[in-house]
N, C-alpha and C positions, 0 to 999 in steps of 0.2 A: 109585878114586872111585866112589861109589854113585849110582845113578839113582833118583829118587823119582817118584811119580805126578804127573800134571799138575794144575795149579791154574788157576782163572779169573783170580786176581789174586795177585801177590806184592808185598808192601810191604817195602822196605828202610828200616829206621829205626823205632824205637819211641817216637816223639813224637806230638804232637797231630795232625799232618797225616796220618800213616798211620792213626792211630786213628779220626780223623774220616771219612776215606775208607772204611775197612773197615766201620765201624759204619753209615754211611749206606747203603752198598751191601747189607749184610746185612739191614737193615730192609726195604729196597725189594725185595730178591730173596734170600730165605733160602737158596735152593739153591746160590748161588754159593760155590765153594770158594776160601777165602782163607787165606794163611799170611803171617805177619809175622816179620821177623828183626830182633833188637836185639843190638848188639855188647856192651852192658854187662849187668851182672847184674840190673839193674832197668830198667823202662821210665821214660820221661819224666824223664831225669836231665840232659839237656843243655839246649838252649834252652827247652824246655818247663817245666823246673823253676822253681818260683815265685821263688826267689832269683836265678835267671839271666835272667829276662825282666822286662818293664816292669810287668806286673801290672795294667795299666789296660785296662778295656774300651774300646778305641779307637773312639769314636763321633764324633770330630771336634768335640767340645764345647769342648775346651781347647787343642788343638794348633794353635798359631799358624802353623806351617809348612804346614798344609793350606789356609790362606786368604791367599795372597800379595797384596801391594799391587801394582796394575798401574801402568803408566806414565801412564795417564790419571787416576790418583788413585782409581780404584774398587778394590774388594776382590773377588777371584775366589773364590767359595765352591763351585765345581763339584766340586773334589776332596773337600771336606767333605761334600757331599751324597752322593757315591759311597761314602765310607767309612762314613757313617751308615747307609746302606742295607745295606751288607755286614755291619756289626755286628748290625743288627736281624735279619738272617737267622740269625746265630748264636744270638741270643736265642730265636728261634722254634723252632729245633731243640732247644735246651736245654729249653724249655717242653714240647715234645712228649715228651722223655725223662722229665721229671718227671710229666707227666699219665699216661704209660704205666706209671708205677711203676718204671721202670728206674733212675732216680736218686731216692733217697728224700728227701734233704734238700738243697734248692738252696743253703742257707747253708753247705754243705760246700765250695762253690767260688765263690759270688758274693754280694756285699754291695752295698748302696747306699752310695755315697760321692760327695758333690757334686763336680763338676768345675769348676775355675776357670781362667780366663786372667787373668794379673795383670801389669801393666806399670807402669813409673815414667817420669816425665818428660812434658813437654807433647806432643812429637811422637808418642811411643808411645801416649799416652792418646788423641790424636786418631785414630790408626790403629785402636785398639781400639774406639772409638765407631763408626767407619765399619764395622768388622767386625760389631759388634753390630747395627747398623741393617740391614746386608745379610742377616745370618743370621736375625734375629728376624722379618723380613718373610716368611720361608719357614715353612710350617706344621711342618716337621720341628724347627725350633729356636724355635718361638713362645713357649716357656716360659722362654727365656733372660732373665736379669736383668742389668742393668748398673748400676754405681755408681762414683762418684768420692769421695763423702763418707766420711770416716774412720769415722764411727759405724757405717755399714752394713758397711764392710769389717772392722771389729772383730768384728762378729757372725758374719761368714762365716769368717774365719780369724784368731782372736785371737792365736795364737802369732806370726804374721808381723807383726801390727800393734803388738805390744808395743814400747814405747820409741821409737816413731817420732814425728818432729816433725809438728805439726798442719799446717804449711805445705808439707809434701812433696807434690808433685803425683803422683798415681797414679790408676789406674782398674782395674776388674776386671769380669769377667762370671761368672755362676754358672749352672750347669745342675744341678738337683736330680735329674735322671734318670741322672746318672753312676754308674758302677759300679767296683768293684774285683774282679778275677777272679783266682783262683788256678788257673792253667792246668795246673799240675802235678797238683793234686788232681783236677781235672776229667778229665784224661787217664788217670789211674789208674783212675777209675771207668769210663771208656770201655773200657779193657782188661778190667776185671772183667766188664762186660756181654758183651764179645766172647767171652771164654773160658767164662763160666758160662751165658750164655743162648743163644749161637750156636755154641758148640764150635769157635771159631776157634783154630787152633794159633799160639801166640806163642812163638817160639824165642829165648829169651834166651841171651846169651853165644854167639851165632852171628852171623857177619859175612858180608855179601854182598861177595865179592872181585872178581867180574867178572860181566858179562852178555853172552852170546853168542847169535847167531841159531841157531835150531834148526828148520831147514826154512823153508818159505814163510810159515807161519802163527804159529809159536810162538817163544819165546825161552827160554833156559836161564840161570838164576842159579846161579853157582858159589859155594857157601856153605861157610864153614869153621866147624867146631865149635871154639871158642877154648880149650876145655878139653882135648879129645882130639887136636886138630890134624887130625882127619879132614875130608875135603872131600866135598861132595855136589852133585849136579846136581838142581835143581828146575825143572821145565818149567812154563811158564805162557803163557796168551794175552796177558796184560797184566802189565807190571811198573812199579810206581811207586817212584821214588826220593825218599823224604822223610826223608833222613838229616841234615837241618840243614846244618852246615858240611861234613859228609862227603859231601854230594850231588854237589858238583862233581868231586872226584877219581874218584868212581864213574862219573859221567856221561861223563867223558873217556875211559873204557875202552870205552864202548858204540859200536858201529859204526853210527852214524847221522850224517848230515852236518849236522844241525841243531845239534850241539854245538860246531861250529867257531867259534873266535873268543871263546868265553866264558872268562873268568878270574874270580878272586876276590881280594878284599882283606880280610884279617882285622882286626877291631878288637875288643878285649876291653873289656867294661864293668866299671865299679867304682862302688860306692855307699858313702856314709856312712850307717850305720844307727845309730839312737838306742838306747843301752843304759839310759837313764833312763825307767822306766815312767811316772813322773809326767808327763814331757814328752810321751811318746807319747799319753797320754790327753787332752792339751790340743789336739790337732790332728785334726780329723775332715774332711779335705778332700784333694783332689788339686789342687795349685796349680802350673800351668805358666806359665813366663815366656818371654822371647825368647832365642834362641841368640846367642852372641857373634859378632863379626865373623869371617868365614871358618870358622866352626864348622859341621859337618854337621848336617842336620836331626835326626839321632838324638841330638844332644847338648843338646837343649832342656832347660834346668835346671828341675827341679820338686821340690817338697816333697810327699811322697807318703804318704798313709795307706793301708796295705794290710792285707789279711787273709791271712796265710800259715799254713797248717796250722791254721786256725781261730783264730789269735791275731793281734791287731792289732799292726802294726809301723809304724815311721816311718822313711822313707828319704829321702835327698837325693842328687841327682846328675842324670844319670850323669856319671862321669869316664871318659875314654878311656884305655886302655892299649894296648900293642902286643905281640903275640906272633905268631910265624909258624905257630902251630897253627890249624887250622880248627875244631877242637872243643876244649872244655875238657879232655877226656880224650884229646886227639889227640897228634900227633907234631910236633916242631919242624921236620920236613922237609915238612909239608903244603904250605906256600906254595912252596918251591923246586921240589917235585915237580909242582906244578900248572902250572908255566910250560912251555908247549909251543911248537913252531914256529908253530902256527896262531894262538896268542893273544898272541905277543910284540908285534905292532903295537897290539893293544888295551891291553895292560898299559903299554907305553911311552906311548901317547897319554894314558892316564889320569894317569900320573905327571906328565907334562909340563904338562898342563892343570889340574892340581890341586895346584900347589906350595903355595898357602896352606893347603890341608888337611894337607899333609905337615908344614908348620911348626906347625900347630895340634896335631897328634898328638905331635910332639917336645916341645912345651911341656907337654902333658898328662902325658907319661911322666915329665917332670922334676919334677912337683909333689910336694911332701911334705905331711904332715898339716896343717901351718900354712897352706899355700897353699889346701888344700881347705876348711879351716875359714873362711878369708877369703871364699871363694865362698859358703859356707853362711850366713855372717853378713850377706850381702846379703839373705837371706831372714829369718833369725832373728838379730836383732841381738845378743842376749845369749847366743848358743850358746857352750857351754863345751867345750873339746877333750876333756875327760875323759868327757863324756857321749856321744861319738860315736866310732865305730870303722869302719875301712875293711873292706868286704867285696867280694871279687872275684866278679863275676857271670859270665855266659856269654860265649862267643865269637860274634861276628857276622861273617859273610862277605858283604861287599857285592858286588853283581854288577858285573862288568866285561864289557862287550859291544862288539862292533865298531861303529864309526861312520865313515861315509865321509869326513866333514870332519875330525874330530879323531883318527882312528885308533881310539880307544876312548873310551867314556863310563862313568862310575861312576853306578850307579843305587842308590837307597836303598829301593826297594820290593821286590816279589817278582815272579818271572817263572816261568811254567810252560813249560819247554822240552820239546818232544815230537817224536817221529818223525811223518812224514807220515801213516802209517796209524793213529796213536794207540796203538800197541802199547807204546811206551815213553813215560812221562811222568816229568819230574823237576822238583822245585820248588827254585829258587834264590832267595837273598835273605833279607831279614829283615822289618823293620817295614812295616805293622802286623801282619803275620804271624798269630799265634795268634788275635787278635781276629776276623780275617776268614777263619778256617780253613774254615768252612762254605761261604762264597761261593767260595773258591779250589777246594775239593774238588768243588763243583757243576760248575765249569769242567772239572776233570779228568774227571769222569764223562761230560760231554758229549764230550770228546776221545776217551776210551778206549772208551766204549760208546754211540756216536752212534745206532745203530739202536734199541737198547733204550730210550734216553732219549726217543725219539719215540713209544713205544708207550703206549696208554691206561693200561695196568696200572702202568707206572713213573710216569707223570704223576699218576695218582690218588694213589699213595702219597706222592709228593713234595708234592702239595697238602696232604695231611694233616700231613706233617712240617714243612714250611716254606711257609706259605701264599703268601709273596711270593718264592718261589724263582726264578720266571721272569718276573716283571713288576716294573715300576717303581712304587714307592709313590706317586709323583706322579700316576699315572693313577687312583688310587682312594684319595683322602685319607680319606674316612669309613671305608672298609673297613680301611685300615691302622691308623687310630686304635683301632678295636675290637680288632684283633689285638694291637696294642701293649699295650693295657690288660690283656688276658688274659695276655699274657706277664709283665707286671709282677706280676700276681696269682699266677701259677704259680711264679714265681721269688722270690716274697716280697720284692719290691723296693718300698721305701717312700721317698717323698721326704723329705729332711731339711730342716727349716725353721729 
């Protein structure tokens, strides 16, 4: 086994999280020595790849699960506000990269696509109106539109409104600030910048197999060259585990007590995508509706116009599948091997308290093409089976963590697990994931480099990169609106009317 020189940061995983962290740190402090390891031949091939993720700039415009109805009849928009701010930080960072000439064409990864929430039935329409009233009263969402009349809805999404009865009760909201983001294309550009502009070493077909302490200050990553089967030690002051579904198995090998009790539950995503280009061109919107009874938040059905590799596509879903793999290119032994003595109570607690979710997944796995077309026809009444084909998306590993009351709880967000001294950080979980990568990595920087993040030099650079990196937009409405307008201009985002 060979020993290599020390680095300031080692990143395990070649997706958007590692790329975002490395690029932000290199821009702030070019002298930092960083190395990134990716087990596949190419970067951004798992959850980051466009076909494997939601492709929506999650800004809380259309996701109804971010705005729950309370027992008193009010709508809680606090999570929507937080997600909105987090996505805006991503836009600010992207704008900085464009303005610096590091990204040449923003349309290589981001496009304007209006976001809609759409519901049917009297009760759902009343809820949506309450949600609209709560959100539109806040300056972040003041441009939101609401409609119940079919004429307006036909203008917003004609494909969905075709062949509908005039007396069908429905309602929708619209945000023209919505976006479609190809996170795979964006991440590839991040890696190009890292390698060409900052000389960061990106080791493809290399896998981090273990992480061990190396004295009181450093850690060693044991890395295998998957072609030669040679193993190497790489020493670093900080190691970030951003390997998507592969993060949990690697974290479980690290000798830190904070990993205890964590488990993972893998769910695979599936989409119907439209093969008929004529139909694709008839829909220029993202339309989210309500998830079914006992369905998890990630299953919210939506008809999605996306730009993938520069080409407009139309997808409907998601549908859930099940595999014991934690990665699309993983092993069927991933789930069994992840079950440890310390997380058995968590895993059992989640299973016992989520029996409806288990039932839902079993029903999803049993679906055939006709069943999926029936769901699609709730959105597009005249959809024809021959125009749509099933595409398998990526694997999601939902977080399972300890809970005193239930033994374990299943979380659908993301969680940064870290050692007390911040030397080891690991990202677990999924949605909204890529959309909020900049916000999440800002938190990782604060954990890993707390002293540096408090220096004037770091803070000045962060102010240039992400003007609202460390402040709430609600504290400076006019300043935020100016920054937002500049971001829209830099990213060539234009409202669709």
